[in-house]
C-alpha positions as CSV (number, residue, x, y, z in Angstrom):
1,M,4.3,15.5,-19.6
2,R,5.4,16.8,-16.2
3,L,2.6,15.6,-13.6
4,A,3.1,17.4,-10.2
5,I,2.2,14.8,-7.6
6,V,1.5,16.0,-3.9
7,G,2.3,13.3,-1.5
8,G,4.9,10.6,-1.3
9,K,3.7,7.8,0.5
10,L,1.1,5.0,-0.5
11,Q,-0.8,7.1,-2.9
12,G,2.0,8.8,-4.2
13,T,4.0,5.9,-4.8
14,E,1.5,4.5,-7.0
15,A,0.9,7.7,-8.9
16,C,4.9,8.2,-9.6
17,Y,5.0,4.4,-10.6
18,L,2.1,4.8,-13.2
19,A,3.2,8.2,-14.4
20,R,6.5,6.4,-15.3
21,K,5.1,3.6,-17.1
22,A,3.0,6.3,-19.0
23,G,6.2,8.1,-20.2
24,Y,5.5,11.1,-18.0
25,D,7.8,12.8,-15.6
26,P,6.6,12.6,-12.1
27,V,7.5,15.8,-9.8
28,L,7.2,14.8,-6.2
29,V,6.2,17.4,-3.9
30,D,6.3,16.5,-0.2
31,R,6.9,18.2,3.2
32,R,9.1,15.0,4.0
33,V,12.7,13.9,3.0
34,D,13.2,10.6,1.6
35,T,9.2,9.1,1.0
36,P,8.9,5.7,-0.2
37,A,7.9,7.7,-3.8
38,S,10.9,9.7,-3.9
39,G,12.9,7.1,-5.2
40,L,10.7,6.8,-8.3
41,A,10.2,10.7,-9.1
42,A,12.3,12.3,-12.0
43,E,12.1,15.7,-9.6
44,Q,11.5,15.9,-5.8
45,H,11.0,19.2,-4.0
46,V,10.8,19.3,-0.2
47,F,8.4,21.4,1.3
48,D,4.8,22.4,2.6
49,V,2.6,23.3,-0.4
50,C,0.3,25.4,1.9
51,A,3.3,27.2,3.7
52,D,4.8,28.6,0.7
53,A,2.4,29.9,-2.0
54,E,5.0,31.1,-4.3
55,R,7.3,28.3,-4.6
56,T,4.1,26.3,-4.8
57,R,2.9,28.2,-7.7
58,R,6.3,28.0,-9.6
59,V,6.5,24.4,-9.2
60,L,3.3,23.6,-9.9
61,T,3.0,25.8,-12.9
62,S,6.1,24.3,-14.2
63,C,3.9,20.7,-14.8
64,D,1.1,20.3,-16.9
65,A,-1.1,19.0,-14.2
66,V,-1.2,18.3,-10.6
67,L,-2.5,15.1,-9.0
68,P,-2.9,15.2,-4.9
69,A,-1.9,12.0,-3.8
70,C,-2.5,12.3,-0.1
71,E,-5.7,12.7,2.5
72,D,-4.5,15.6,4.5
73,Q,-7.6,18.0,4.5
74,A,-5.6,21.2,4.6
75,T,-3.7,20.2,1.8
76,L,-6.5,19.2,-0.2
77,D,-8.3,22.1,0.2
78,W,-5.5,24.6,-0.4
79,L,-4.9,23.0,-3.8
80,A,-8.6,22.7,-4.7
81,Y,-8.6,26.6,-4.3
82,Y,-5.3,27.8,-5.9
83,V,-4.5,25.2,-8.5
84,P,-7.6,25.9,-10.9
85,R,-6.7,29.7,-10.4
86,W,-3.4,29.0,-12.0
87,E,-5.2,27.3,-14.9
88,I,-3.6,23.8,-14.2
89,P,-5.8,20.7,-14.4
90,L,-6.5,19.4,-10.6
91,L,-6.9,15.8,-11.2
92,F,-9.1,15.6,-8.2
93,D,-12.7,16.4,-7.4
94,L,-12.6,17.4,-3.8
95,G,-16.3,17.5,-3.5
96,A,-17.0,14.1,-4.3
97,Y,-13.7,13.1,-1.9
98,L,-15.9,14.8,1.1
99,V,-18.4,12.5,0.7
100,T,-16.7,9.3,0.2
101,S,-14.0,10.3,2.7
102,S,-16.8,9.7,5.6
103,K,-18.1,6.3,6.1
104,V,-21.2,7.5,7.5
105,A,-21.7,9.7,4.5
106,S,-21.0,6.8,2.2
107,N,-23.4,4.5,3.8
108,E,-26.0,7.2,3.6
109,L,-25.2,7.4,-0.2
110,F,-25.4,3.8,-0.5
111,A,-29.0,3.8,1.1
112,E,-30.4,6.6,-0.9
113,L,-29.4,4.9,-4.2
114,D,-30.1,1.6,-3.2
115,V,-26.5,0.3,-3.7
116,P,-26.4,-3.2,-1.7
117,R,-24.2,-2.8,1.4
118,P,-23.5,-4.7,4.6
119,L,-26.7,-4.1,7.5
120,P,-25.9,-1.7,10.1
121,W,-26.2,-2.2,14.0
122,P,-27.9,-3.7,15.5
123,E,-30.0,-5.1,12.9
124,C,-26.7,-7.2,11.7
125,G,-25.9,-8.8,15.0
126,F,-22.4,-10.4,15.7
127,P,-20.0,-10.7,14.2
128,A,-19.7,-7.2,13.1
129,V,-17.1,-5.0,11.9
130,V,-16.2,-2.0,14.1
131,K,-14.6,1.0,12.2
132,P,-13.6,5.0,12.3
133,S,-15.8,6.7,9.6
134,G,-13.2,8.9,8.6
135,A,-10.0,6.9,8.5
136,S,-8.6,5.1,5.0
137,G,-8.0,1.4,4.5
138,S,-7.4,-1.0,7.7
139,E,-6.8,1.5,10.3
140,G,-8.8,1.0,13.0
141,V,-10.8,-1.7,11.9
142,R,-12.1,-4.4,14.1
143,V,-14.5,-7.7,13.8
144,V,-16.3,-8.3,17.2
145,V,-18.0,-11.2,18.2
146,G,-19.7,-10.1,21.7
147,E,-21.2,-6.9,23.5
148,R,-18.1,-6.5,25.5
149,E,-15.7,-6.5,22.6
150,L,-18.1,-4.2,20.8
151,D,-18.0,-1.9,23.7
152,E,-14.2,-1.9,24.0
153,A,-13.5,-1.1,20.0
154,R,-16.4,1.6,20.2
155,R,-14.4,3.2,23.4
156,E,-10.8,2.8,21.6
157,L,-12.0,4.7,18.6
158,E,-14.0,7.4,20.5
159,R,-10.8,8.0,22.8
160,V,-9.4,9.5,19.6
161,D,-12.2,11.4,18.4
162,H,-13.2,8.9,15.8
163,E,-17.0,8.7,14.6
164,V,-17.9,5.2,14.9
165,V,-19.3,2.8,12.2
166,V,-20.5,-0.4,13.4
167,E,-22.2,-3.0,10.7
168,E,-22.5,-6.6,9.3
169,F,-19.5,-8.5,8.7
170,V,-19.3,-10.1,5.6
171,A,-17.0,-13.3,5.5
172,G,-16.0,-13.7,1.5
173,P,-13.4,-12.4,-1.0
174,S,-13.3,-8.6,-1.2
175,L,-13.4,-7.2,-4.8
176,S,-12.3,-3.5,-5.6
177,I,-13.3,-1.6,-8.9
178,E,-12.2,1.7,-10.2
179,V,-14.3,4.2,-12.0
180,V,-13.1,7.3,-13.9
181,A,-15.7,9.9,-14.8
182,W,-16.3,13.4,-15.9
183,K,-19.1,15.2,-14.8
184,G,-20.8,11.8,-13.3
185,H,-20.6,10.3,-16.7
186,G,-17.8,7.1,-16.2
187,E,-16.4,4.1,-17.4
188,A,-16.1,1.4,-14.9
189,L,-13.3,-0.5,-15.2
190,F,-11.7,-3.8,-14.1
191,A,-12.3,-5.6,-10.9
192,T,-9.5,-6.8,-8.9
193,D,-9.3,-9.5,-5.8
194,L,-8.0,-8.2,-2.5
195,E,-6.4,-10.1,0.3
196,F,-5.6,-9.2,4.0
197,D,-3.3,-9.9,6.5
198,A,-3.9,-10.5,10.4
199,N,-4.3,-6.7,10.9
200,Y,-7.2,-6.5,8.0
201,D,-4.4,-4.5,5.9
202,C,-4.2,-5.5,2.1
203,K,-1.4,-7.9,1.4
204,R,-1.9,-8.8,-1.9
205,V,-3.9,-7.9,-5.3
206,S,-4.7,-10.3,-8.0
207,A,-6.6,-10.2,-11.3
208,P,-8.5,-11.2,-13.2
209,V,-11.5,-11.8,-10.7
210,D,-13.4,-15.4,-10.6
211,A,-16.7,-14.4,-9.6
212,P,-20.0,-14.8,-10.6
213,A,-21.2,-12.4,-13.7
214,P,-24.1,-11.0,-11.7
215,V,-21.5,-10.1,-8.8
216,L,-19.5,-8.4,-11.4
217,E,-22.2,-6.6,-13.5
218,S,-23.7,-5.2,-9.9
219,L,-20.2,-3.9,-8.8
220,A,-19.8,-2.1,-11.8
221,D,-23.4,-0.8,-11.5
222,S,-22.9,0.5,-8.1
223,I,-19.9,2.2,-9.2
224,L,-21.6,4.0,-11.9
225,R,-24.6,4.9,-9.9
226,V,-22.2,6.5,-7.0
227,A,-20.3,8.6,-9.9
228,D,-23.1,9.7,-11.5
229,R,-25.0,11.0,-8.1
230,L,-21.6,12.7,-7.2
231,R,-21.3,14.3,-10.6
232,L,-17.8,13.0,-10.2
233,S,-14.8,14.2,-12.2
234,G,-11.8,12.3,-11.4
235,I,-11.1,8.8,-10.3
236,M,-12.9,6.6,-7.5
237,D,-12.8,3.2,-6.5
238,L,-15.6,1.0,-4.5
239,E,-14.6,-2.3,-2.3
240,V,-17.3,-4.6,-2.1
241,M,-17.3,-7.9,0.0
242,V,-18.7,-11.2,-1.9
243,A,-21.3,-13.8,-0.4
244,G,-22.5,-16.0,-2.7
245,R,-24.1,-14.2,-5.6
246,D,-24.1,-10.8,-3.7
247,A,-21.7,-8.1,-3.5
248,K,-22.2,-5.5,-0.6
249,C,-20.4,-2.5,-0.7
250,T,-18.2,-1.5,2.2
251,E,-16.1,1.5,1.1
252,V,-16.0,4.2,-1.8
253,D,-13.0,6.5,-1.9
254,A,-13.0,9.5,-4.7
255,R,-9.0,9.8,-5.0
256,L,-6.3,7.7,-6.5
257,P,-6.3,4.3,-4.9
258,S,-3.2,2.5,-4.2
259,Q,-2.3,-1.2,-5.3
260,T,-5.3,-1.9,-7.6
261,P,-4.3,0.5,-10.4
262,T,-0.9,-1.3,-10.8
263,A,-2.6,-4.6,-10.8
264,V,-4.7,-3.4,-13.5
265,L,-2.1,-2.2,-15.6
266,H,-0.2,-5.2,-15.3
267,A,-3.2,-7.6,-16.1
268,Y,-5.2,-5.3,-18.7
269,D,-2.6,-3.0,-20.2
270,V,-4.7,0.1,-19.0
271,N,-2.9,2.8,-17.1
272,L,-5.4,4.7,-15.0
273,I,-2.9,7.8,-14.7
274,E,-2.9,7.7,-18.3
275,L,-6.8,7.6,-18.3
276,L,-7.4,10.3,-16.0
277,V,-5.0,12.7,-17.5
278,E,-7.0,12.0,-21.0
279,T,-10.1,12.3,-19.6
280,F,-9.4,15.8,-18.3
281,K,-7.7,17.1,-21.4
282,R,-10.6,15.9,-23.2
283,G,-13.8,16.7,-21.1
284,G,-14.7,13.1,-21.2
285,V,-13.7,9.8,-20.7
286,P,-11.9,8.2,-23.6
287,P,-12.8,4.6,-24.8
288,V,-11.0,1.8,-23.1
289,A,-9.6,-1.3,-24.6
290,R,-11.3,-4.4,-22.8
291,E,-9.1,-7.2,-23.9
292,P,-8.8,-10.8,-21.7
293,G,-6.7,-9.9,-19.0
294,R,-3.6,-12.0,-18.1
295,G,-3.0,-13.3,-14.9
296,V,-1.0,-10.8,-12.3
297,V,-0.5,-11.2,-8.4
298,Y,1.1,-8.0,-6.6
299,E,1.9,-8.8,-3.1
300,H,3.9,-6.8,-0.2
301,V,6.8,-8.6,1.8
302,C,9.0,-7.6,4.4
303,V,12.4,-9.0,5.6
304,R,13.3,-8.6,9.2
305,N,14.6,-10.7,12.0
306,G,15.8,-13.5,9.6
307,C,12.2,-14.0,8.5
308,L,10.2,-13.0,5.1
309,E,6.5,-12.3,5.6
310,V,3.9,-11.5,3.3
311,I,2.2,-8.4,5.0
312,G,-0.4,-5.6,4.4
313,E,0.6,-2.3,2.4
314,H,1.3,-0.3,5.5
315,V,4.7,-1.7,5.8
316,M,5.5,0.1,2.4
317,G,4.4,3.5,3.9
318,S,7.6,3.8,6.1
319,A,10.0,2.3,3.5
320,R,12.9,4.0,2.4
321,P,12.9,5.7,-1.1
322,L,11.9,2.5,-3.2
323,R,13.6,1.8,-6.9
324,L,11.9,-0.1,-9.6
325,V,13.8,-3.6,-10.3
326,D,13.2,-5.8,-13.2
327,D,13.5,-9.6,-12.7
328,F,13.8,-9.3,-8.9
329,F,14.3,-12.9,-7.8
330,G,12.5,-14.1,-10.1
331,A,9.6,-11.7,-10.0
332,D,8.8,-9.5,-13.2
333,E,9.0,-6.2,-11.2
334,A,9.5,-5.1,-7.8
335,L,9.5,-1.9,-5.9
336,T,11.9,-2.1,-3.0
337,D,14.2,-0.3,-0.7
338,R,16.7,-3.4,-0.6
339,K,20.3,-2.9,-0.7
340,D,23.0,-5.6,-0.9
341,G,23.7,-6.7,2.6
342,D,20.8,-5.2,4.0
343,A,19.1,-7.5,7.0
344,Q,15.8,-5.7,6.8
345,W,14.1,-4.4,3.7
346,V,11.0,-4.5,2.1
347,A,9.1,-5.1,-1.3
348,T,6.2,-4.8,-3.6
349,L,6.5,-8.1,-5.8
350,I,4.6,-8.6,-9.3
351,T,4.4,-11.7,-11.1
352,R,2.4,-12.5,-14.4
353,G,0.9,-15.2,-16.2
354,A,-1.1,-16.7,-18.7
355,H,-3.6,-17.2,-16.2
356,L,-3.9,-16.1,-12.5
357,A,-3.0,-19.8,-11.3
358,E,0.5,-19.4,-13.2
359,A,0.9,-16.1,-11.7
360,R,0.2,-17.3,-8.2
361,Q,2.6,-20.3,-8.5
362,R,5.2,-17.8,-10.0
363,M,4.8,-15.9,-6.9
364,R,5.2,-18.8,-4.5
365,L,8.4,-19.5,-6.2
366,V,9.4,-16.0,-5.8
367,E,9.0,-16.3,-2.1
368,R,11.0,-19.7,-1.8
369,T,13.9,-18.0,-4.0
370,I,14.1,-15.3,-1.8
371,A,13.8,-17.2,1.4
372,A,16.8,-19.5,0.0
373,A,19.0,-17.0,-1.1
374,E,18.8,-14.8,1.9
375,N,18.7,-17.9,4.3
376,L,15.4,-16.8,5.6
377,T,12.4,-18.3,7.4
378,L,8.9,-18.0,5.4
379,V,6.2,-17.0,7.8
380,P,3.1,-18.8,7.3
381,E,0.0,-16.7,6.4
382,A,-2.8,-16.0,8.6
383,A,-6.3,-14.4,8.0
384,P,-7.7,-11.7,9.9
385,P,-9.2,-12.7,13.4
386,G,-12.9,-12.5,12.4
387,L,-12.2,-14.0,9.1
388,A,-10.3,-17.0,10.8
389,R,-13.3,-17.6,13.1
390,S,-15.7,-17.5,10.4
391,Q,-13.8,-20.0,8.2
392,A,-13.0,-22.2,11.3
393,A,-16.9,-22.5,12.0
394,E,-17.2,-23.7,8.3
395,G,-14.4,-26.4,8.6
396,R,-12.0,-24.3,6.3
397,D,-8.3,-23.3,6.7
398,G,-7.7,-20.0,8.2
399,T,-5.3,-18.5,5.5
400,M,-6.2,-16.3,2.6
401,E,-4.5,-18.3,-0.1
402,R,-6.5,-18.9,-2.9
403,G,-6.2,-20.6,-6.2
């Protein structure tokens, strides 16, 4: 099985890693040389798919399916137009993506379906989250606690032509769940727990999730309703913030997510790339085994200036070509650009355990082992500013470490 993957940064890294784990040959296409995903590809082609139609046709038709792993709208439009005409499966739903790539449109969809979501401004009051409608991940996200901060955050986003979304800040754990669907009929998969660095960028994913059953049921129900409404044929993920027994949906994206599929693979032995490929082959979602999960912790670290820091995913997007290493300073696996003698490098670390507490304990040991072996200072972790303020008001520590 040859899987063409268009895009070599964060989504491309996820896709290449999971394709290799499924026994596929990932064929990477990106206009840039030495992307992070390039070190994981079986074959690499460096060119712009939109600029050379004949070369694109030759490369993509040599593969069994095509997976877009980028968020460049021109590239996605181009692939959605041409690839089906070449009679190759395109593992992507452009119509669903166009809705979910806008936070304004996503919020309208949540309201239409009565999916729980944060209150909009000004009903929500302070603290509030200010974010761009069209950006992904943590880009441009800011928590504000007063009118002056709100106005400043608005101006910063509007200055670069972003449509601005302001909504309730929910102080609680953040969970994510994926769905794979065919024509709206989907299979809600496994929830994962997300933790963030000081810039609201996800630094750690863990599973299984310790959350009340009603929260997990609401999460699965919400993503299935969205998939049905969008008539989704592809993969989509939904993020929520949990407050007590309520889960409020903050973001939905109809494209391959990064980070969480790898955590799902290690926790539950379910490969979302393999499931996606089989769905398009069959014209329907195959049954998913739901065995109890093992404990998994997945986190990003950066070594620089004599320090080891647990940090958000953005640092992996600018990494040199990554390689997969087993038993990396005691971690079960690592994706890293480290070479012997390097004073600066990054890695995504994965530890497993019979339960989550064991996986967390092993990850802390890995961090200490790296710091000792490389003579590094381990930087204390800090919560995002808004969450830190909220936790301080409740008399709790501001770090994100749980369990």
